PQR file with spaces between the fields and no chain letter, atoms N, CA, C, O and H, PARSE charges and radii, in Angstrom:
ATOM       1  N    MET     1       1.411  -43.588  144.675 -0.4000 1.5000
ATOM       2  CA   MET     1       2.666  -44.136  144.227 -0.0000 2.0000
ATOM       3  C    MET     1       2.718  -44.102  142.701  0.5500 1.7000
ATOM       4  O    MET     1       1.756  -44.475  142.029 -0.5500 1.4000
ATOM       5  N    ASP     2       3.838  -43.658  142.167 -0.4000 1.5000
ATOM       6  CA   ASP     2       3.937  -43.652  140.715 -0.0000 2.0000
ATOM       7  C    ASP     2       4.485  -44.983  140.205  0.5500 1.7000
ATOM       8  O    ASP     2       4.855  -45.857  140.989 -0.5500 1.4000
ATOM       9  H    ASP     2       4.620  -43.355  142.713  0.4000 1.0000
ATOM      10  N    LYS     3       4.528  -45.119  138.915 -0.4000 1.5000
ATOM      11  CA   LYS     3       4.908  -46.377  138.274 -0.0000 2.0000
ATOM      12  C    LYS     3       6.330  -46.803  138.645  0.5500 1.7000
ATOM      13  O    LYS     3       6.574  -47.988  138.874 -0.5500 1.4000
ATOM      14  H    LYS     3       4.227  -44.409  138.279  0.4000 1.0000
ATOM      15  N    ASN     4       7.268  -45.861  138.707 -0.4000 1.5000
ATOM      16  CA   ASN     4       8.653  -46.196  139.043 -0.0000 2.0000
ATOM      17  C    ASN     4       8.777  -46.764  140.453  0.5500 1.7000
ATOM      18  O    ASN     4       9.528  -47.711  140.688 -0.5500 1.4000
ATOM      19  H    ASN     4       7.070  -44.899  138.521  0.4000 1.0000
ATOM      20  N    ASN     5       8.045  -46.185  141.373 -0.4000 1.5000
ATOM      21  CA   ASN     5       8.098  -46.696  142.743 -0.0000 2.0000
ATOM      22  C    ASN     5       7.531  -48.101  142.839  0.5500 1.7000
ATOM      23  O    ASN     5       8.043  -48.916  143.606 -0.5500 1.4000
ATOM      24  H    ASN     5       7.435  -45.416  141.183  0.4000 1.0000
ATOM      25  N    LEU     6       6.500  -48.399  142.091 -0.4000 1.5000
ATOM      26  CA   LEU     6       5.909  -49.742  142.106 -0.0000 2.0000
ATOM      27  C    LEU     6       6.870  -50.763  141.523  0.5500 1.7000
ATOM      28  O    LEU     6       6.961  -51.884  142.024 -0.5500 1.4000
ATOM      29  H    LEU     6       6.084  -47.736  141.469  0.4000 1.0000
ATOM      30  N    GLU     7       7.589  -50.391  140.469 -0.4000 1.5000
ATOM      31  CA   GLU     7       8.518  -51.322  139.836 -0.0000 2.0000
ATOM      32  C    GLU     7       9.706  -51.630  140.737  0.5500 1.7000
ATOM      33  O    GLU     7      10.223  -52.747  140.711 -0.5500 1.4000
ATOM      34  H    GLU     7       7.515  -49.480  140.061  0.4000 1.0000
ATOM      35  N    ASN     8      10.145  -50.666  141.528 -0.4000 1.5000
ATOM      36  CA   ASN     8      11.315  -50.848  142.376 -0.0000 2.0000
ATOM      37  C    ASN     8      10.993  -51.419  143.754  0.5500 1.7000
ATOM      38  O    ASN     8      11.891  -51.794  144.507 -0.5500 1.4000
ATOM      39  H    ASN     8       9.726  -49.759  141.549  0.4000 1.0000
ATOM      40  N    LYS     9       9.728  -51.480  144.068 -0.4000 1.5000
ATOM      41  CA   LYS     9       9.328  -51.974  145.385 -0.0000 2.0000
ATOM      42  C    LYS     9       9.545  -53.486  145.461  0.5500 1.7000
ATOM      43  O    LYS     9       9.147  -54.227  144.562 -0.5500 1.4000
ATOM      44  H    LYS     9       8.998  -51.176  143.456  0.4000 1.0000
ATOM      45  N    GLU    10      10.178  -53.928  146.538 -0.4000 1.5000
ATOM      46  CA   GLU    10      10.385  -55.362  146.728 -0.0000 2.0000
ATOM      47  C    GLU    10       9.075  -56.017  147.124  0.5500 1.7000
ATOM      48  O    GLU    10       8.289  -55.455  147.887 -0.5500 1.4000
ATOM      49  H    GLU    10      10.502  -53.326  147.268  0.4000 1.0000
ATOM      50  N    ILE    11       8.853  -57.191  146.607 -0.4000 1.5000
ATOM      51  CA   ILE    11       7.661  -57.955  146.965 -0.0000 2.0000
ATOM      52  C    ILE    11       8.050  -58.898  148.097  0.5500 1.7000
ATOM      53  O    ILE    11       8.905  -59.769  147.941 -0.5500 1.4000
ATOM      54  H    ILE    11       9.491  -57.648  145.987  0.4000 1.0000
ATOM      55  N    MET    12       7.409  -58.704  149.220 -0.4000 1.5000
ATOM      56  CA   MET    12       7.701  -59.535  150.386 -0.0000 2.0000
ATOM      57  C    MET    12       6.690  -60.673  150.443  0.5500 1.7000
ATOM      58  O    MET    12       5.479  -60.456  150.398 -0.5500 1.4000
ATOM      59  H    MET    12       6.714  -57.997  149.347  0.4000 1.0000
ATOM      60  N    LYS    13       7.210  -61.878  150.541 -0.4000 1.5000
ATOM      61  CA   LYS    13       6.347  -63.048  150.664 -0.0000 2.0000
ATOM      62  C    LYS    13       6.311  -63.476  152.120  0.5500 1.7000
ATOM      63  O    LYS    13       7.281  -63.318  152.862 -0.5500 1.4000
ATOM      64  H    LYS    13       8.194  -62.054  150.578  0.4000 1.0000
ATOM      65  N    GLU    14       5.170  -64.021  152.507 -0.4000 1.5000
ATOM      66  CA   GLU    14       5.065  -64.565  153.853 -0.0000 2.0000
ATOM      67  C    GLU    14       5.921  -65.810  153.938  0.5500 1.7000
ATOM      68  O    GLU    14       5.983  -66.586  152.984 -0.5500 1.4000
ATOM      69  H    GLU    14       4.383  -64.150  151.904  0.4000 1.0000
ATOM      70  N    PRO    15       6.587  -66.013  155.075 -0.5600 1.5000
ATOM      71  CA   PRO    15       7.374  -67.239  155.211  0.2800 2.0000
ATOM      72  C    PRO    15       6.464  -68.457  155.161  0.5500 1.7000
ATOM      73  O    PRO    15       5.339  -68.433  155.661 -0.5500 1.4000
ATOM      74  N    ASN    16       6.961  -69.504  154.561 -0.4000 1.5000
ATOM      75  CA   ASN    16       6.186  -70.733  154.426 -0.0000 2.0000
ATOM      76  C    ASN    16       6.363  -71.549  155.704  0.5500 1.7000
ATOM      77  O    ASN    16       7.298  -72.341  155.817 -0.5500 1.4000
ATOM      78  H    ASN    16       7.875  -69.525  154.155  0.4000 1.0000
ATOM      79  N    THR    17       5.469  -71.354  156.656 -0.4000 1.5000
ATOM      80  CA   THR    17       5.562  -72.065  157.923 -0.0000 2.0000
ATOM      81  C    THR    17       4.504  -73.154  157.965  0.5500 1.7000
ATOM      82  O    THR    17       3.365  -72.965  157.537 -0.5500 1.4000
ATOM      83  H    THR    17       4.709  -70.710  156.564  0.4000 1.0000
ATOM      84  N    LYS    18       4.906  -74.278  158.483 -0.4000 1.5000
ATOM      85  CA   LYS    18       3.990  -75.405  158.584 -0.0000 2.0000
ATOM      86  C    LYS    18       3.098  -75.228  159.816  0.5500 1.7000
ATOM      87  O    LYS    18       3.574  -74.877  160.895 -0.5500 1.4000
ATOM      88  H    LYS    18       5.831  -74.432  158.830  0.4000 1.0000
ATOM      89  N    PHE    19       1.821  -75.472  159.639 -0.4000 1.5000
ATOM      90  CA   PHE    19       0.858  -75.386  160.738 -0.0000 2.0000
ATOM      91  C    PHE    19       1.060  -76.579  161.674  0.5500 1.7000
ATOM      92  O    PHE    19       1.046  -77.730  161.236 -0.5500 1.4000
ATOM      93  H    PHE    19       1.435  -75.757  158.762  0.4000 1.0000
ATOM      94  N    ILE    20       1.244  -76.300  162.940 -0.4000 1.5000
ATOM      95  CA   ILE    20       1.356  -77.346  163.958 -0.0000 2.0000
ATOM      96  C    ILE    20       0.320  -77.036  165.033  0.5500 1.7000
ATOM      97  O    ILE    20       0.439  -76.033  165.736 -0.5500 1.4000
ATOM      98  H    ILE    20       1.256  -75.365  163.295  0.4000 1.0000
ATOM      99  N    PRO    21      -0.688  -77.882  165.165 -0.5600 1.5000
ATOM     100  CA   PRO    21      -1.767  -77.597  166.124  0.2800 2.0000
ATOM     101  C    PRO    21      -1.320  -77.766  167.575  0.5500 1.7000
ATOM     102  O    PRO    21      -0.400  -78.526  167.875 -0.5500 1.4000
ATOM     103  N    THR    22      -1.990  -77.045  168.458 -0.4000 1.5000
ATOM     104  CA   THR    22      -1.771  -77.238  169.896 -0.0000 2.0000
ATOM     105  C    THR    22      -2.652  -78.375  170.409  0.5500 1.7000
ATOM     106  O    THR    22      -2.377  -78.956  171.460 -0.5500 1.4000
ATOM     107  H    THR    22      -2.738  -76.427  168.214  0.4000 1.0000
ATOM     108  N    VAL    23      -3.689  -78.684  169.678 -0.4000 1.5000
ATOM     109  CA   VAL    23      -4.578  -79.794  170.031 -0.0000 2.0000
ATOM     110  C    VAL    23      -3.857  -81.098  169.690  0.5500 1.7000
ATOM     111  O    VAL    23      -3.366  -81.263  168.573 -0.5500 1.4000
ATOM     112  H    VAL    23      -3.912  -78.212  168.825  0.4000 1.0000
ATOM     113  N    SER    24      -3.796  -82.005  170.634 -0.4000 1.5000
ATOM     114  CA   SER    24      -3.133  -83.289  170.371 -0.0000 2.0000
ATOM     115  C    SER    24      -4.018  -84.156  169.479  0.5500 1.7000
ATOM     116  O    SER    24      -5.204  -83.882  169.302 -0.5500 1.4000
ATOM     117  H    SER    24      -4.195  -81.871  171.541  0.4000 1.0000
ATOM     118  N    GLU    25      -3.428  -85.187  168.934 -0.4000 1.5000
ATOM     119  CA   GLU    25      -4.191  -86.102  168.084 -0.0000 2.0000
ATOM     120  C    GLU    25      -5.305  -86.785  168.877  0.5500 1.7000
ATOM     121  O    GLU    25      -6.410  -86.972  168.368 -0.5500 1.4000
ATOM     122  H    GLU    25      -2.464  -85.410  169.078  0.4000 1.0000
ATOM     123  N    LEU    26      -5.015  -87.148  170.102 -0.4000 1.5000
ATOM     124  CA   LEU    26      -6.030  -87.774  170.956 -0.0000 2.0000
ATOM     125  C    LEU    26      -7.170  -86.804  171.256  0.5500 1.7000
ATOM     126  O    LEU    26      -8.339  -87.188  171.220 -0.5500 1.4000
ATOM     127  H    LEU    26      -4.117  -86.996  170.516  0.4000 1.0000
ATOM     128  N    GLU    27      -6.834  -85.553  171.550 -0.4000 1.5000
ATOM     129  CA   GLU    27      -7.869  -84.546  171.810 -0.0000 2.0000
ATOM     130  C    GLU    27      -8.719  -84.308  170.567  0.5500 1.7000
ATOM     131  O    GLU    27      -9.937  -84.161  170.661 -0.5500 1.4000
ATOM     132  H    GLU    27      -5.884  -85.241  171.579  0.4000 1.0000
ATOM     133  N    PHE    28      -8.080  -84.270  169.418 -0.4000 1.5000
ATOM     134  CA   PHE    28      -8.814  -84.076  168.174 -0.0000 2.0000
ATOM     135  C    PHE    28      -9.760  -85.255  167.930  0.5500 1.7000
ATOM     136  O    PHE    28     -10.911  -85.056  167.542 -0.5500 1.4000
ATOM     137  H    PHE    28      -7.090  -84.389  169.342  0.4000 1.0000
ATOM     138  N    TRP    29      -9.290  -86.455  168.152 -0.4000 1.5000
ATOM     139  CA   TRP    29     -10.132  -87.649  168.008 -0.0000 2.0000
ATOM     140  C    TRP    29     -11.300  -87.594  168.996  0.5500 1.7000
ATOM     141  O    TRP    29     -12.433  -87.924  168.646 -0.5500 1.4000
ATOM     142  H    TRP    29      -8.355  -86.617  168.467  0.4000 1.0000
ATOM     143  N    GLU    30     -11.016  -87.174  170.234 -0.4000 1.5000
ATOM     144  CA   GLU    30     -12.062  -87.058  171.258 -0.0000 2.0000
ATOM     145  C    GLU    30     -13.139  -86.066  170.810  0.5500 1.7000
ATOM     146  O    GLU    30     -14.332  -86.328  170.960 -0.5500 1.4000
ATOM     147  H    GLU    30     -10.095  -86.905  170.518  0.4000 1.0000
ATOM     148  N    TYR    31     -12.707  -84.919  170.256 -0.4000 1.5000
ATOM     149  CA   TYR    31     -13.663  -83.915  169.778 -0.0000 2.0000
ATOM     150  C    TYR    31     -14.480  -84.465  168.607  0.5500 1.7000
ATOM     151  O    TYR    31     -15.696  -84.277  168.559 -0.5500 1.4000
ATOM     152  H    TYR    31     -11.738  -84.706  170.134  0.4000 1.0000
ATOM     153  N    GLN    32     -13.825  -85.138  167.673 -0.4000 1.5000
ATOM     154  CA   GLN    32     -14.535  -85.703  166.521 -0.0000 2.0000
ATOM     155  C    GLN    32     -15.553  -86.746  166.961  0.5500 1.7000
ATOM     156  O    GLN    32     -16.658  -86.808  166.422 -0.5500 1.4000
ATOM     157  H    GLN    32     -12.838  -85.290  167.712  0.4000 1.0000
ATOM     158  N    THR    33     -15.187  -87.553  167.926 -0.4000 1.5000
ATOM     159  CA   THR    33     -16.104  -88.578  168.450 -0.0000 2.0000
ATOM     160  C    THR    33     -17.318  -87.913  169.081  0.5500 1.7000
ATOM     161  O    THR    33     -18.452  -88.335  168.853 -0.5500 1.4000
ATOM     162  H    THR    33     -14.290  -87.503  168.364  0.4000 1.0000
ATOM     163  N    TRP    34     -17.079  -86.870  169.876 -0.4000 1.5000
ATOM     164  CA   TRP    34     -18.186  -86.138  170.493 -0.0000 2.0000
ATOM     165  C    TRP    34     -19.093  -85.543  169.415  0.5500 1.7000
ATOM     166  O    TRP    34     -20.316  -85.616  169.535 -0.5500 1.4000
ATOM     167  H    TRP    34     -16.158  -86.527  170.061  0.4000 1.0000
ATOM     168  N    GLN    35     -18.517  -84.959  168.371 -0.4000 1.5000
ATOM     169  CA   GLN    35     -19.299  -84.373  167.281 -0.0000 2.0000
ATOM     170  C    GLN    35     -20.093  -85.442  166.530  0.5500 1.7000
ATOM     171  O    GLN    35     -21.244  -85.220  166.155 -0.5500 1.4000
ATOM     172  H    GLN    35     -17.523  -84.900  168.273  0.4000 1.0000
ATOM     173  N    CYS    36     -19.480  -86.586  166.318 -0.4000 1.5000
ATOM     174  CA   CYS    36     -20.132  -87.667  165.571 -0.0000 2.0000
ATOM     175  C    CYS    36     -21.379  -88.177  166.294  0.5500 1.7000
ATOM     176  O    CYS    36     -22.426  -88.373  165.677 -0.5500 1.4000
ATOM     177  H    CYS    36     -18.545  -86.767  166.623  0.4000 1.0000
ATOM     178  N    TRP    37     -21.258  -88.389  167.598 -0.4000 1.5000
ATOM     179  CA   TRP    37     -22.383  -88.937  168.352 -0.0000 2.0000
ATOM     180  C    TRP    37     -23.359  -87.858  168.779  0.5500 1.7000
ATOM     181  O    TRP    37     -24.544  -88.135  168.967 -0.5500 1.4000
ATOM     182  H    TRP    37     -20.408  -88.230  168.099  0.4000 1.0000
ATOM     183  N    GLY    38     -22.885  -86.638  168.933 -0.4000 1.5000
ATOM     184  CA   GLY    38     -23.770  -85.508  169.206 -0.0000 2.0000
ATOM     185  C    GLY    38     -24.487  -85.517  170.542  0.5500 1.7000
ATOM     186  O    GLY    38     -25.512  -84.853  170.695 -0.5500 1.4000
ATOM     187  H    GLY    38     -21.923  -86.412  168.779  0.4000 1.0000
ATOM     188  N    HIS    39     -23.974  -86.249  171.503 -0.4000 1.5000
ATOM     189  CA   HIS    39     -24.589  -86.211  172.829 -0.0000 2.0000
ATOM     190  C    HIS    39     -23.497  -86.245  173.890  0.5500 1.7000
ATOM     191  O    HIS    39     -22.328  -86.501  173.598 -0.5500 1.4000
ATOM     192  H    HIS    39     -23.142  -86.789  171.379  0.4000 1.0000
ATOM     193  N    GLY    40     -23.899  -85.984  175.108 -0.4000 1.5000
ATOM     194  CA   GLY    40     -22.931  -85.956  176.203 -0.0000 2.0000
ATOM     195  C    GLY    40     -22.273  -84.588  176.310  0.5500 1.7000
ATOM     196  O    GLY    40     -22.636  -83.646  175.605 -0.5500 1.4000
ATOM     197  H    GLY    40     -24.848  -85.776  175.345  0.4000 1.0000
ATOM     198  N    HIS    41     -21.310  -84.502  177.195 -0.4000 1.5000
ATOM     199  CA   HIS    41     -20.606  -83.247  177.433 -0.0000 2.0000
ATOM     200  C    HIS    41     -19.471  -83.064  176.439  0.5500 1.7000
ATOM     201  O    HIS    41     -18.882  -84.027  175.948 -0.5500 1.4000
ATOM     202  H    HIS    41     -21.015  -85.267  177.768  0.4000 1.0000
ATOM     203  N    LYS    42     -19.184  -81.798  176.158 -0.4000 1.5000
ATOM     204  CA   LYS    42     -18.011  -81.498  175.348 -0.0000 2.0000
ATOM     205  C    LYS    42     -16.781  -81.976  176.118  0.5500 1.7000
ATOM     206  O    LYS    42     -16.809  -82.069  177.345 -0.5500 1.4000
ATOM     207  H    LYS    42     -19.663  -81.016  176.557  0.4000 1.0000
ATOM     208  N    PRO    43     -15.702  -82.277  175.394 -0.5600 1.5000
ATOM     209  CA   PRO    43     -14.477  -82.670  176.104  0.2800 2.0000
ATOM     210  C    PRO    43     -14.050  -81.595  177.105  0.5500 1.7000
ATOM     211  O    PRO    43     -14.169  -80.402  176.828 -0.5500 1.4000
ATOM     212  N    SER    44     -13.561  -82.015  178.247 -0.4000 1.5000
ATOM     213  CA   SER    44     -13.206  -81.069  179.314 -0.0000 2.0000
ATOM     214  C    SER    44     -12.133  -80.078  178.872  0.5500 1.7000
ATOM     215  O    SER    44     -12.188  -78.908  179.251 -0.5500 1.4000
ATOM     216  H    SER    44     -13.465  -82.985  178.471  0.4000 1.0000
ATOM     217  N    TRP    45     -11.164  -80.519  178.082 -0.4000 1.5000
ATOM     218  CA   TRP    45     -10.117  -79.606  177.618 -0.0000 2.0000
ATOM     219  C    TRP    45     -10.701  -78.515  176.725  0.5500 1.7000
ATOM     220  O    TRP    45     -10.197  -77.392  176.705 -0.5500 1.4000
ATOM     221  H    TRP    45     -11.120  -81.470  177.774  0.4000 1.0000
ATOM     222  N    PHE    46     -11.766  -78.844  175.983 -0.4000 1.5000
ATOM     223  CA   PHE    46     -12.408  -77.872  175.090 -0.0000 2.0000
ATOM     224  C    PHE    46     -13.017  -76.733  175.897  0.5500 1.7000
ATOM     225  O    PHE    46     -12.997  -75.580  175.467 -0.5500 1.4000
ATOM     226  H    PHE    46     -12.175  -79.756  176.000  0.4000 1.0000
ATOM     227  N    MET    47     -13.553  -77.055  177.055 -0.4000 1.5000
ATOM     228  CA   MET    47     -14.185  -76.051  177.907 -0.0000 2.0000
ATOM     229  C    MET    47     -13.156  -75.290  178.749  0.5500 1.7000
ATOM     230  O    MET    47     -13.436  -74.177  179.194 -0.5500 1.4000
ATOM     231  H    MET    47     -13.570  -77.992  177.405  0.4000 1.0000
ATOM     232  N    ALA    48     -11.980  -75.865  178.973 -0.4000 1.5000
ATOM     233  CA   ALA    48     -10.992  -75.263  179.872 -0.0000 2.0000
ATOM     234  C    ALA    48      -9.852  -74.540  179.151  0.5500 1.7000
ATOM     235  O    ALA    48      -9.150  -73.736  179.763 -0.5500 1.4000
ATOM     236  H    ALA    48     -11.753  -76.770  178.612  0.4000 1.0000
ATOM     237  N    ASN    49      -9.663  -74.814  177.868 -0.4000 1.5000
ATOM     238  CA   ASN    49      -8.518  -74.248  177.161 -0.0000 2.0000
ATOM     239  C    ASN    49      -9.004  -73.488  175.923  0.5500 1.7000
ATOM     240  O    ASN    49      -9.305  -74.086  174.890 -0.5500 1.4000
ATOM     241  H    ASN    49     -10.234  -75.467  177.371  0.4000 1.0000
ATOM     242  N    ASN    50      -9.074  -72.173  176.046 -0.4000 1.5000
ATOM     243  CA   ASN    50      -9.590  -71.356  174.948 -0.0000 2.0000
ATOM     244  C    ASN    50      -8.746  -71.447  173.681  0.5500 1.7000
ATOM     245  O    ASN    50      -9.286  -71.414  172.575 -0.5500 1.4000
ATOM     246  H    ASN    50      -8.829  -71.687  176.884  0.4000 1.0000
ATOM     247  N    LYS    51      -7.439  -71.559  173.831 -0.4000 1.5000
ATOM     248  CA   LYS    51      -6.568  -71.641  172.652 -0.0000 2.0000
ATOM     249  C    LYS    51      -6.884  -72.894  171.827  0.5500 1.7000
ATOM     250  O    LYS    51      -6.990  -72.826  170.602 -0.5500 1.4000
ATOM     251  H    LYS    51      -7.000  -71.586  174.730  0.4000 1.0000
ATOM     252  N    LYS    52      -7.032  -74.015  172.495 -0.4000 1.5000
ATOM     253  CA   LYS    52      -7.359  -75.260  171.792 -0.0000 2.0000
ATOM     254  C    LYS    52      -8.773  -75.213  171.224  0.5500 1.7000
ATOM     255  O    LYS    52      -9.009  -75.670  170.105 -0.5500 1.4000
ATOM     256  H    LYS    52      -6.946  -74.070  173.489  0.4000 1.0000
ATOM     257  N    ALA    53      -9.702  -74.672  171.977 -0.4000 1.5000
ATOM     258  CA   ALA    53     -11.082  -74.564  171.506 -0.0000 2.0000
ATOM     259  C    ALA    53     -11.155  -73.672  170.263  0.5500 1.7000
ATOM     260  O    ALA    53     -11.837  -74.006  169.294 -0.5500 1.4000
ATOM     261  H    ALA    53      -9.511  -74.301  172.886  0.4000 1.0000
ATOM     262  N    ASP    54     -10.456  -72.544  170.295 -0.4000 1.5000
ATOM     263  CA   ASP    54     -10.437  -71.651  169.134 -0.0000 2.0000
ATOM     264  C    ASP    54      -9.814  -72.326  167.922  0.5500 1.7000
ATOM     265  O    ASP    54     -10.270  -72.146  166.792 -0.5500 1.4000
ATOM     266  H    ASP    54      -9.902  -72.273  171.083  0.4000 1.0000
ATOM     267  N    GLU    55      -8.778  -73.096  168.167 -0.4000 1.5000
ATOM     268  CA   GLU    55      -8.137  -73.814  167.067 -0.0000 2.0000
ATOM     269  C    GLU    55      -9.117  -74.788  166.403  0.5500 1.7000
ATOM     270  O    GLU    55      -9.171  -74.886  165.177 -0.5500 1.4000
ATOM     271  H    GLU    55      -8.407  -73.242  169.084  0.4000 1.0000
ATOM     272  N    ILE    56      -9.876  -75.494  167.212 -0.4000 1.5000
ATOM     273  CA   ILE    56     -10.887  -76.416  166.686 -0.0000 2.0000
ATOM     274  C    ILE    56     -11.982  -75.645  165.955  0.5500 1.7000
ATOM     275  O    ILE    56     -12.404  -76.050  164.871 -0.5500 1.4000
ATOM     276  H    ILE    56      -9.833  -75.414  168.208  0.4000 1.0000
ATOM     277  N    MET    57     -12.437  -74.560  166.525 -0.4000 1.5000
ATOM     278  CA   MET    57     -13.547  -73.813  165.942 -0.0000 2.0000
ATOM     279  C    MET    57     -13.162  -73.052  164.671  0.5500 1.7000
ATOM     280  O    MET    57     -13.951  -72.988  163.729 -0.5500 1.4000
ATOM     281  H    MET    57     -12.094  -74.231  167.405  0.4000 1.0000
ATOM     282  N    PHE    58     -11.970  -72.482  164.637 -0.4000 1.5000
ATOM     283  CA   PHE    58     -11.611  -71.595  163.531 -0.0000 2.0000
ATOM     284  C    PHE    58     -10.589  -72.163  162.559  0.5500 1.7000
ATOM     285  O    PHE    58     -10.392  -71.612  161.476 -0.5500 1.4000
ATOM     286  H    PHE    58     -11.328  -72.534  165.402  0.4000 1.0000
ATOM     287  N    GLN    59      -9.934  -73.265  162.938 -0.4000 1.5000
ATOM     288  CA   GLN    59      -8.927  -73.857  162.049 -0.0000 2.0000
ATOM     289  C    GLN    59      -9.115  -75.366  161.942  0.5500 1.7000
ATOM     290  O    GLN    59      -8.151  -76.117  161.791 -0.5500 1.4000
ATOM     291  H    GLN    59     -10.094  -73.713  163.818  0.4000 1.0000
ATOM     292  N    TYR    60     -10.353  -75.790  162.022 -0.4000 1.5000
ATOM     293  CA   TYR    60     -10.671  -77.223  162.038 -0.0000 2.0000
ATOM     294  C    TYR    60     -10.063  -77.957  160.846  0.5500 1.7000
ATOM     295  O    TYR    60      -9.475  -79.026  161.013 -0.5500 1.4000
ATOM     296  H    TYR    60     -11.136  -75.181  162.145  0.4000 1.0000
ATOM     297  N    LYS    61     -10.199  -77.396  159.652 -0.4000 1.5000
ATOM     298  CA   LYS    61      -9.694  -78.060  158.443 -0.0000 2.0000
ATOM     299  C    LYS    61      -8.180  -78.236  158.484  0.5500 1.7000
ATOM     300  O    LYS    61      -7.659  -79.254  158.027 -0.5500 1.4000
ATOM     301  H    LYS    61     -10.677  -76.528  159.517  0.4000 1.0000
ATOM     302  N    LYS    62      -7.474  -77.249  159.028 -0.4000 1.5000
ATOM     303  CA   LYS    62      -6.018  -77.361  159.135 -0.0000 2.0000
ATOM     304  C    LYS    62      -5.627  -78.467  160.122  0.5500 1.7000
ATOM     305  O    LYS    62      -4.704  -79.241  159.866 -0.5500 1.4000
ATOM     306  H    LYS    62      -7.897  -76.423  159.398  0.4000 1.0000
ATOM     307  N    VAL    63      -6.334  -78.531  161.246 -0.4000 1.5000
ATOM     308  CA   VAL    63      -6.056  -79.576  162.238 -0.0000 2.0000
ATOM     309  C    VAL    63      -6.366  -80.941  161.632  0.5500 1.7000
ATOM     310  O    VAL    63      -5.588  -81.884  161.778 -0.5500 1.4000
ATOM     311  H    VAL    63      -7.083  -77.902  161.454  0.4000 1.0000
ATOM     312  N    GLU    64      -7.496  -81.039  160.960 -0.4000 1.5000
ATOM     313  CA   GLU    64      -7.889  -82.296  160.320 -0.0000 2.0000
ATOM     314  C    GLU    64      -6.842  -82.725  159.298  0.5500 1.7000
ATOM     315  O    GLU    64      -6.450  -83.891  159.264 -0.5500 1.4000
ATOM     316  H    GLU    64      -8.127  -80.273  160.843  0.4000 1.0000
ATOM     317  N    LYS    65      -6.400  -81.813  158.485 -0.4000 1.5000
ATOM     318  CA   LYS    65      -5.386  -82.129  157.469 -0.0000 2.0000
ATOM     319  C    LYS    65      -4.079  -82.568  158.123  0.5500 1.7000
ATOM     320  O    LYS    65      -3.432  -83.503  157.651 -0.5500 1.4000
ATOM     321  H    LYS    65      -6.719  -80.866  158.512  0.4000 1.0000
ATOM     322  N    TYR    66      -3.691  -81.905  159.197 -0.4000 1.5000
ATOM     323  CA   TYR    66      -2.464  -82.232  159.892 -0.0000 2.0000
ATOM     324  C    TYR    66      -2.471  -83.695  160.399  0.5500 1.7000
ATOM     325  O    TYR    66      -1.489  -84.420  160.238 -0.5500 1.4000
ATOM     326  H    TYR    66      -4.216  -81.146  159.581  0.4000 1.0000
ATOM     327  N    TYR    67      -3.578  -84.102  161.002 -0.4000 1.5000
ATOM     328  CA   TYR    67      -3.634  -85.434  161.585 -0.0000 2.0000
ATOM     329  C    TYR    67      -4.042  -86.521  160.597  0.5500 1.7000
ATOM     330  O    TYR    67      -3.885  -87.708  160.886 -0.5500 1.4000
ATOM     331  H    TYR    67      -4.376  -83.514  161.132  0.4000 1.0000
ATOM     332  N    ASN    68      -4.554  -86.140  159.460 -0.4000 1.5000
ATOM     333  CA   ASN    68      -4.939  -87.148  158.468 -0.0000 2.0000
ATOM     334  C    ASN    68      -3.893  -87.349  157.381  0.5500 1.7000
ATOM     335  O    ASN    68      -4.131  -88.065  156.409 -0.5500 1.4000
ATOM     336  H    ASN    68      -4.681  -85.176  159.225  0.4000 1.0000
ATOM     337  N    ASN    69      -2.743  -86.722  157.543 -0.4000 1.5000
ATOM     338  CA   ASN    69      -1.652  -86.905  156.560 -0.0000 2.0000
ATOM     339  C    ASN    69      -0.543  -87.714  157.135  0.5500 1.7000
ATOM     340  O    ASN    69       0.452  -87.968  156.456 -0.5500 1.4000
ATOM     341  H    ASN    69      -2.549  -86.140  158.333  0.4000 1.0000
């Protein structure tokens, strides 16, 4: 790409969308309690719902921020 094409190219920004977790506040609290005590079985929803489990595993900070604000 030459300089003129770069200057005329529109810069597209990602839409500013608010993160809304699929994990409920109660489920998040249940997971945190399990993590804090470190014993017993994982919450049943964590083992049965991959979407919620992935959200906890890969977006934990976002979920935490959502429920702590």
